[in-house]
C-alpha positions in Angstrom: 0.0 0.0 0.0 2.9 2.3 0.8 4.4 1.6 -2.7 1.1 2.6 -4.4 0.9 5.8 -2.4 4.6 6.6 -3.1 3.9 6.1 -6.8 1.2 8.8 -6.6 -2.0 6.8 -6.1 -4.5 7.9 -3.5 -4.6 5.0 -1.0 -7.0 4.5 1.9 -6.2 1.7 4.3 -8.6 0.4 6.9 -6.7 -1.8 9.4 -5.7 -2.4 13.0 -2.2 -1.4 12.2 -1.8 2.3 11.3 1.4 3.3 9.5 3.6 5.4 11.9 5.0 7.5 9.0 2.6 7.4 6.1 3.7 8.8 2.7 1.8 11.4 0.8 -1.5 10.2 -0.7 -1.8 7.6 2.1 -4.7 7.8 4.5 -5.1 5.4 7.5 -8.5 4.6 8.9 -7.9 2.7 12.1 -10.1 -0.1 13.3 -10.5 -0.1 17.1 -8.1 -2.5 18.8 -10.0 -5.7 19.7 -8.0 -8.1 21.8 -10.6 -10.8 21.1 -9.8 -10.5 17.4 -6.0 -10.2 17.4 -3.1 -12.2 18.9 -5.4 -14.6 20.6 -4.9 -17.9 18.6 -3.8 -20.5 21.1 -1.8 -22.9 18.9 -2.3 -25.7 21.4 -5.8 -25.9 20.0 -4.4 -27.1 16.7 -1.6 -29.3 18.2 -3.9 -31.4 20.4 -4.6 -35.0 19.5 -6.3 -35.0 16.1 -9.6 -36.8 16.2 -12.2 -37.7 13.6 -14.1 -34.4 14.1 -11.1 -32.0 14.6 -11.5 -30.6 11.1 -15.1 -29.8 11.9 -14.3 -27.9 15.1 -11.6 -26.0 13.2 -14.1 -25.0 10.5 -16.5 -23.6 13.1 -13.8 -21.8 15.0 -12.6 -20.1 11.8 -16.2 -19.3 10.8 -16.8 -17.7 14.3 -13.6 -15.6 14.0 -14.6 -14.5 10.5 -18.0 -13.4 11.8 -16.4 -11.5 14.7 -14.0 -9.7 12.4 -16.7 -8.9 9.9 -19.0 -7.5 12.5 -16.3 -5.4 14.1 -15.2 -4.0 10.8 -18.7 -3.4 9.4 -19.6 -1.5 12.6 -16.4 0.5 12.8 -16.2 4.3 12.4 -13.4 3.7 9.9 -15.6 1.8 7.4 -18.6 4.0 8.1 -16.6 7.1 7.1 -15.7 5.4 3.8 -19.3 4.4 3.1 -20.5 7.9 4.0 -18.2 9.4 1.4 -18.9 6.9 -1.3 -20.7 9.4 -3.5 -17.7 11.8 -3.3 -14.8 9.3 -3.6 -14.5 6.8 -6.4 -12.4 3.7 -5.6 -10.6 2.1 -8.5 -10.0 -1.2 -6.6 -10.5 -2.8 -3.2 -7.5 -4.9 -2.1 -8.5 -7.2 0.8 -7.3 -10.3 2.7 -9.6 -13.1 1.7 -9.3 -15.5 4.6 -12.4 -16.7 6.3 -15.0 -14.0 5.7 -16.7 -12.5 2.7 -17.7 -9.2 4.3 -15.4 -7.0 2.2 -17.1 -8.3 -0.9 -20.3 -6.6 0.2 -18.3 -3.4 0.8 -16.8 -3.6 -2.6 -20.3 -4.1 -4.1 -21.6 -1.0 -2.3 -18.5 1.0 -3.5 -18.9 -0.4 -7.0 -15.2 -1.3 -7.2 -13.4 -4.4 -8.4 -11.7 -6.6 -5.9 -8.2 -8.0 -5.6 -8.4 -10.7 -2.9 -5.1 -11.9 -1.4 -4.7 -14.9 0.9 -1.7 -15.6 3.2 -2.6 -19.2 3.3 -4.5 -21.9 1.3 -7.9 -20.6 0.3 -11.0 -21.8 2.0 -13.1 -24.4 0.2 -15.9 -22.0 -0.5 -13.7 -19.7 -2.7 -12.8 -22.2 -5.4 -16.2 -22.0 -7.2 -16.4 -18.2 -6.8 -13.0 -17.6 -8.5 -13.5 -20.4 -11.1 -10.5 -22.3 -9.7 -10.6 -26.0 -10.5 -11.0 -28.1 -7.4 -11.6 -31.9 -7.7 -11.7 -33.2 -4.1 -11.4 -36.8 -5.4 -7.7 -36.1 -5.7 -7.0 -32.5 -4.5 -6.7 -32.5 -0.7 -9.4 -30.4 1.1 -8.0 -27.7 3.3 -9.5 -29.0 6.6 -9.2 -32.7 6.0 -5.5 -32.9 6.2 -4.8 -35.6 3.6 -2.0 -35.7 1.0 -2.6 -36.4 -2.7 -1.9 -40.1 -2.0 -5.4 -41.0 -0.7 -7.0 -44.4 -0.7 -10.7 -44.7 -1.6 -12.1 -44.0 1.9 -9.8 -41.0 2.3 -10.9 -39.7 -1.1 -14.5 -40.1 -0.1 -14.0 -38.4 3.2 -12.1 -35.6 1.4 -15.0 -35.2 -1.1 -17.6 -35.1 1.7 -15.5 -32.6 3.8 -15.0 -30.2 0.8 -18.7 -30.2 -0.2 -20.2 -30.3 3.3 -18.1 -27.3 4.4 -19.2 -25.4 1.3 -22.8 -26.0 2.2 -22.3 -25.2 5.9 -20.5 -22.0 5.0 -23.3 -20.9 2.6 
């Protein structure tokens, strides 16, 4: 974002992490610090003994975090100021982290701007169809199921069920 601003583009950033020395053309809109939303992942949750239903509990945990983040952002003064000025300011593109929530897609729709969605990890199962990315869970491992490409028939079946059921549950 700094590079875009330094190149002369007007950049508005909504985040928990304001730039301490922003360049010209760079505007920070700060989300309120929410301890429940940041730096609270206890990795022991993911290291515990894996069971048959571990991937299901991980799905619901990530879904809950996504809803919490989305609600905090959508109710923030930072986003409300952007939405309030949407008739005065035209956004050329929305760049967002596409992790476990779709809420910025709604904001992009309201702002009538295209989206560049980035992910710092493997994408969630429900994004493949949306972005027209081929995903065949009979041989591509589903994110939550934890298999390799070398699956036997029952693992492939479980992988297929996991991928499609998580898509349905998310929707």
